[in-house]
C-alpha positions in Angstrom: 0.0 0.0 0.1 1.4 3.3 -1.1 2.3 5.9 1.6 1.5 9.6 0.6 3.0 12.2 2.9 0.7 15.3 3.2 2.7 18.3 4.2 0.6 21.2 5.8 2.6 24.4 5.2 1.0 27.6 6.5 0.6 29.8 9.5 2.4 33.0 10.3 4.9 31.7 12.8 4.2 34.8 15.0 6.2 33.5 17.9 9.4 33.7 15.7 9.0 37.3 14.5 11.0 39.1 13.2 12.5 36.4 11.2 9.2 34.8 10.5 6.8 37.1 8.7 3.2 36.7 7.1 4.8 36.4 3.6 7.8 34.5 4.9 6.4 32.1 7.6 8.1 29.6 9.9 8.4 26.7 7.3 10.8 28.9 5.3 13.1 29.8 8.0 16.7 28.6 7.4 18.6 26.7 10.1 22.3 26.8 10.7 22.9 24.0 8.0 21.2 26.2 5.3 18.0 24.1 5.0 14.6 25.3 5.7 12.2 23.6 8.1 10.0 22.8 5.0 13.0 21.1 3.2 13.7 19.0 6.1 10.1 18.0 6.3 10.2 17.1 2.7 13.4 15.1 3.0 12.1 13.2 6.1 8.9 12.3 4.1 10.8 11.2 1.0 13.1 9.0 2.9 10.2 6.7 4.3 9.7 3.4 2.5 6.9 3.3 -0.1 6.8 7.0 -0.8 6.4 7.8 -4.5 4.7 11.1 -4.3 4.3 14.0 -1.7 1.2 16.3 -1.4 1.7 19.8 -0.1 -1.2 21.9 1.2 -0.2 25.6 1.2 -1.2 29.1 0.4 -1.0 29.8 -3.3 1.2 32.8 -2.6 3.8 30.3 -1.4 3.7 28.0 -4.3 6.9 29.4 -6.0 8.9 29.4 -2.8 7.8 26.0 -1.9 8.7 24.8 -5.4 12.1 26.4 -5.1 12.7 24.8 -1.7 11.7 21.4 -3.0 13.9 21.6 -6.2 17.0 22.0 -4.1 16.4 18.9 -2.1 14.5 16.7 -4.7 17.1 15.5 -7.2 15.3 12.4 -7.7 12.3 14.4 -9.0 9.8 12.7 -6.5 6.3 13.5 -7.9 4.7 16.5 -6.1 1.0 17.6 -5.8 0.2 21.0 -4.5 -3.3 21.9 -3.2 -3.2 25.7 -3.2 -5.4 27.5 -0.7 -6.5 31.2 -1.5 -6.5 31.8 2.3 -6.2 29.7 5.4 -9.2 27.6 6.5 -7.3 25.6 9.3 -6.2 22.0 9.3 -9.6 20.3 8.8 -10.2 21.8 5.4 -6.6 21.2 4.3 -6.8 17.5 5.3 -10.2 17.2 3.6 -8.8 18.6 0.3 -5.9 16.1 0.4 -8.1 13.1 1.3 -10.6 13.8 -1.4 -7.8 14.4 -4.0 -6.2 11.1 -2.9 -9.6 9.2 -3.0 -9.9 10.2 -6.6 -6.2 9.5 -7.6 -5.1 6.7 -5.2 -7.8 5.6 -2.9 -5.9 2.5 -1.5 -2.9 4.8 -0.3 -2.3 5.7 3.4 -1.9 9.3 4.1 0.7 10.7 6.5 -0.1 14.3 7.7 3.0 16.2 8.6 3.3 19.9 9.8 5.9 21.6 7.6 7.5 23.5 10.6 8.6 20.7 12.9 11.9 19.0 13.5 12.5 15.3 14.1 16.1 14.3 14.8 15.7 10.4 14.9 14.7 9.4 11.4 15.0 5.6 12.2 12.6 6.0 15.2 10.3 8.1 13.1 10.2 5.4 10.3 9.4 2.8 12.8 6.6 4.8 14.4 5.2 5.5 10.8 5.3 1.8 10.1 3.3 1.1 13.2 0.8 3.9 12.3 0.3 2.5 8.8 -0.7 -0.9 10.3 -3.3 0.7 12.4 -4.4 2.8 9.6 -5.1 -0.2 7.4 -7.4 -1.5 10.1 -9.5 1.6 9.9 -8.1 3.8 12.7 -7.3 7.5 12.6 -3.8 7.4 14.0 -2.0 10.3 15.8 1.5 10.4 17.1 2.0 11.0 20.8 5.3 12.5 21.9 6.6 11.0 25.2 6.8 14.3 27.4 10.1 15.4 28.7 8.7 17.9 31.1 5.5 19.5 32.3 5.4 21.8 29.1 2.3 24.1 28.9 3.0 25.1 25.4 1.6 21.8 24.0 -1.8 20.0 24.0 -1.8 16.6 25.6 -3.4 13.3 24.7 -4.5 10.7 27.3 -4.3 7.1 26.1 -4.8 3.6 27.2 -2.2 1.6 25.2 -2.8 2.4 21.5 -6.5 3.7 22.3 -6.9 7.4 22.7 -9.1 8.3 25.6 -9.2 12.2 25.2 -7.6 15.3 24.0 -6.6 18.0 26.4 -6.1 21.6 25.7 -2.7 23.3 26.7 -2.8 22.9 30.5 -1.4 25.1 33.4 1.9 23.9 35.0 0.2 22.1 37.9 -2.1 20.2 35.6 0.9 19.3 33.3 2.9 18.0 36.2 0.0 15.8 37.3 -0.1 14.3 33.7 3.6 13.3 34.0 3.2 11.8 37.5 0.1 9.9 36.3 1.5 8.6 33.2 -0.4 7.7 30.0 -0.2 11.3 28.7 1.6 12.4 25.7 2.3 15.6 23.8 0.1 16.2 20.8 2.5 16.2 17.8 -0.2 17.3 15.2 0.9 14.4 13.0 -1.8 11.9 11.7 -1.9 8.7 9.5 -5.1 7.3 8.0 -6.6 6.0 4.7 -8.7 8.3 2.6 -11.8 6.3 3.2 -11.4 6.4 7.0 -10.9 10.2 7.3 -13.6 10.9 5.0 -16.1 8.6 6.6 -15.2 10.3 10.0 -15.5 13.8 8.6 -18.7 13.0 7.1 -20.0 11.8 10.5 -18.6 14.7 12.6 -18.2 17.7 10.3 -20.2 17.2 7.3 -20.2 20.9 6.4 -16.4 20.9 6.0 -16.2 17.8 3.8 -19.1 18.9 1.6 -17.8 22.4 1.4 -14.3 21.3 0.3 -15.9 18.8 -2.2 -17.9 21.5 -3.8 -14.7 23.6 -3.9 -12.7 21.0 -5.6 -15.3 20.6 -8.2 -14.9 24.3 -9.0 -11.1 24.4 -8.8 -8.6 24.7 -11.6 -6.1 21.8 -12.2 -2.9 21.7 -14.1 -0.9 18.6 -14.6 2.6 18.0 -16.0 5.5 15.6 -15.8 5.8 14.7 -12.1 3.8 17.7 -10.8 0.1 18.4 -10.3 -1.4 21.8 -9.1 -5.0 22.3 -7.9 -5.9 25.9 -7.1 -8.8 25.8 -4.8 -11.7 28.0 -5.8 -11.8 31.1 -3.6 -15.5 31.8 -3.7 -16.6 28.3 -2.5 -13.5 27.8 -0.1 -14.7 31.0 1.7 -17.8 29.0 2.9 -15.9 26.1 4.3 -15.9 26.2 8.2 -12.7 27.2 9.9 -11.7 24.3 12.3 -8.8 22.4 13.3 -8.8 18.6 12.6 -8.5 18.0 16.4 -11.8 20.0 17.1 -13.6 18.8 14.0 -12.9 15.2 14.1 -10.3 13.7 16.4 -11.8 14.9 19.7 -15.3 13.3 18.7 -14.3 10.2 16.8 -14.3 6.7 18.6 -11.8 5.5 15.9 -8.6 7.3 17.1 -5.5 5.5 17.9 -2.1 6.7 19.1 1.5 5.7 18.4 3.5 6.7 21.4 7.0 7.6 20.2 10.4 9.2 21.2 11.8 10.6 17.9 13.6 13.7 18.8 10.6 15.9 18.0 10.2 19.6 18.4 7.7 22.0 17.0 10.2 24.9 17.1 7.6 27.0 18.9 9.7 29.8 20.3 13.0 31.5 20.0 14.2 29.4 22.9 13.4 26.1 21.1 15.1 27.6 17.9 18.2 28.8 19.7 18.7 25.5 21.5 19.5 24.0 18.2 22.8 25.8 18.4 25.7 24.7 20.7 26.2 26.8 23.8 29.6 28.5 24.5 31.3 28.4 28.0 28.9 30.8 29.4 25.8 29.2 28.0 25.3 31.7 25.2 24.1 30.5 21.8 25.3 32.7 18.9 24.4 32.8 15.2 26.0 35.8 13.6 28.8 38.4 14.2 28.8 39.2 17.9 31.1 40.6 20.6 30.2 39.9 24.1 31.4 41.0 27.6 30.1 39.4 30.8 27.1 37.9 29.1 25.4 34.7 30.4 22.7 32.4 29.1 21.7 34.6 26.0 20.7 33.6 22.6 21.7 36.2 19.9 20.8 36.0 16.2 22.2 38.5 13.7 22.2 38.8 9.9 24.0 41.8 8.8 25.3 43.9 11.5 27.8 43.4 14.4 25.9 42.9 17.7 27.6 43.9 21.0 26.2 42.9 24.4 27.6 43.4 27.9 26.5 42.8 31.3 23.1 40.9 30.4 21.8 37.5 31.1 18.7 35.4 30.0 18.0 37.4 26.9 17.0 36.6 23.3 18.3 39.2 20.8 17.3 38.9 17.2 18.5 41.4 14.7 17.2 41.6 11.1 17.7 44.4 8.6 14.5 46.2 9.5 13.6 44.9 13.0 15.2 44.3 16.3 13.8 41.9 18.9 14.9 41.9 22.6 13.0 39.7 24.9 13.5 37.7 28.2 13.9 34.0 27.8 11.1 33.6 30.2 8.6 35.6 28.1 9.4 34.5 24.5 5.7 33.2 24.0 4.8 36.9 24.3 6.5 37.6 21.0 3.2 36.8 19.2 1.7 39.7 21.0 4.2 42.1 19.5 3.4 40.6 16.2 -0.3 41.0 16.7 0.1 44.7 17.7 2.2 45.4 14.7 -0.4 43.8 12.4 -3.1 45.7 14.2 -1.6 49.1 13.4 -0.7 48.0 9.8 3.0 47.9 10.2 4.7 46.4 7.2 7.2 44.5 9.4 4.5 42.0 10.6 4.1 40.9 6.8 7.2 41.7 4.7 11.0 41.5 5.0 13.0 43.9 3.1 13.7 41.0 0.7 10.5 39.9 -0.9 10.1 36.7 -2.9 8.4 36.7 -6.3 8.0 33.8 -8.7 10.6 35.4 -10.9 13.2 36.0 -8.2 13.5 38.5 -5.4 13.7 42.2 -4.8 15.3 43.9 -1.7 14.5 47.5 -0.6 18.0 49.1 0.1 16.7 52.5 0.9 13.7 54.7 0.6 12.5 58.2 1.4 10.2 60.9 0.2 9.6 60.4 -3.5 12.4 57.7 -4.0 13.0 54.0 -3.4 16.0 51.9 -4.3 15.8 48.2 -4.9 18.2 45.4 -5.6 16.4 43.1 -8.1 17.5 39.4 -8.9 15.8 37.5 -11.7 16.2 33.7 -12.2 17.5 32.5 -15.5 14.7 32.3 -18.1 12.2 34.2 -15.9 10.5 37.5 -16.6 8.5 40.1 -14.9 5.1 41.0 -16.2 4.3 43.5 -19.0 3.3 46.4 -16.8 3.2 50.0 -16.3 3.0 52.5 -13.4 0.9 55.7 -13.2 2.9 57.5 -10.5 6.5 56.6 -10.7 9.4 56.4 -13.1 12.2 53.7 -12.9 15.8 53.7 -13.7 17.4 50.3 -14.2 21.1 49.6 -13.9 22.4 46.1 -14.7 25.2 45.1 -12.3 25.4 41.4 -13.3 24.2 39.4 -16.3 22.2 40.5 -19.3 18.7 41.9 -19.4 16.2 42.0 -22.2 14.1 44.9 -21.7 10.8 46.1 -23.4 10.5 49.8 -22.9 7.4 51.1 -24.8 8.3 50.6 -28.5 12.0 49.9 -27.7 13.0 46.2 -27.3 16.8 45.7 -26.6 19.4 43.9 -24.4 21.0 45.8 -21.6 24.3 44.3 -20.3 26.5 44.9 -17.2 27.2 48.5 -16.4 24.4 49.7 -18.8 21.1 51.1 -17.9 17.7 52.3 -19.1 14.9 54.8 -18.1 11.3 53.8 -17.8 9.1 57.0 -17.9 5.6 56.9 -16.0 2.6 55.3 -18.0 5.0 53.3 -20.3 4.5 49.6 -20.8 7.6 47.8 -19.9 9.0 44.4 -19.2 12.1 42.8 -17.8 13.4 39.4 -18.8 16.6 37.3 -18.0 17.6 35.5 -21.3 20.8 34.2 -19.7 21.8 31.1 -17.8 22.9 32.9 -14.5 20.9 35.1 -12.3 20.4 38.7 -13.5 21.2 41.4 -10.8 20.2 44.9 -11.2 19.5 48.1 -9.2 16.1 49.9 -9.6 15.8 53.5 -8.6 12.1 54.5 -8.4 11.1 58.3 -8.4 7.6 59.7 -8.1 4.8 61.0 -5.8 3.5 57.5 -5.0 5.8 54.4 -4.8 3.4 51.8 -3.3 3.6 48.2 -4.7 -0.1 48.5 -5.8 0.7 51.1 -8.4 1.0 48.5 -11.2 -1.2 47.7 -14.3 -0.4 44.2 -15.7 -1.0 43.6 -19.5 0.6 40.1 -19.8 2.1 37.9 -17.3 3.6 34.3 -17.1 2.2 33.8 -13.7 -1.4 34.7 -14.5 -1.4 37.7 -12.1 -4.2 40.1 -13.1 -4.0 43.9 -13.1 -3.5 45.5 -9.8 -3.6 42.1 -8.0 -0.5 41.4 -5.7 -1.4 37.7 -5.3 0.5 35.1 -7.6 -2.0 32.4 -8.5 -1.4 29.2 -10.3 1.4 29.2 -12.8 1.3 27.2 -16.0 3.7 24.2 -15.6 5.6 25.2 -18.9 6.7 28.6 -17.5 
């Protein structure tokens, strides 16, 4: 029986701000070895016996970033299926979409649901737990993975079990209750991972949350599909998906079903749910400090410091988390790292861009980085992948000056169509249709200087686009597989 991992990739990762942002959430965070959490999840899934295909449920805005991450770690070209959400509707809807798709394509498969932003250090123990879960899944069980608790942690939900039978799910407890769970025994951390057949989960969803399964089924019937060699994309229809109830799989099904089993396991699992958890992946120095970046310390103990560009100096402090990014600095006590999400929520409430965007923004064609901006000007570094192109577009309120610093650009500028090489430039007046393409085999790097009375990213009219973006729309929907 085929095993199909279903990677659920979403969420803002607000507790890991300012590295995690709405448009660059936790699954895309790079660890010290250069791999993202998403890449590690893909590799972990691909290494399991019997895996020939991986499903990924994610926001459509993250398709290109996800595809790039997978391409770097998928040399064997394992088949991939993307179920692309227009917006989040929680894990029950995501799992329903994957199960309905699998029922149509491979009904005899076993599905293994994996959050994209967790770490598992013991692949052997993980593979053994999955094998046990597959056996239970074939017997008609909804199988969850219970992590043997190491401490009375209040950041996790718990599962009470009798052998392999789940007795109940427990919301995140207080310290006293969690301590009682460990003393009593038979309680496990809820990992958020599941294993089941399409038939079993669909039957249980029809029994316990029919509105979700029926809503997703209607949505899939209206959704656009594109299939190519080794890749399938399903862009979920926004209008019908909006009517699907927003519920977690735990609340919608697992807490109500009588067919839930558990595989207790000790697999070196972490949900990387705070800056303390993330920093603990780094080795400590003699004073218990965990350092990532260029740092100078004096009389500092038990601190975690993450820097990206600038030198960070610290003296006479202890028990702090310090995270420095190009546009935001976080300083928080180790004891209160869960409160970082409150900072994120406050920034989002007042519309501050730092909750959503980094200075480097990913697009399907490459990236742009805002280097400097002020009244009536903005300077960007633009990097375009080989063979990629920006849309044919124009701006009402700004002009642009493009300077090529590496590679060769093909530029359409009104009626002019020409190549611009290293150390050459061109000027794009307002209201002029223009397009940038990289015809070469290496990345094109250029500097863009914008001038005008309005420099917002929404001042754009698209006439033609390889990624099917419509005029004035910032979201990038489904791309044709040939582009």
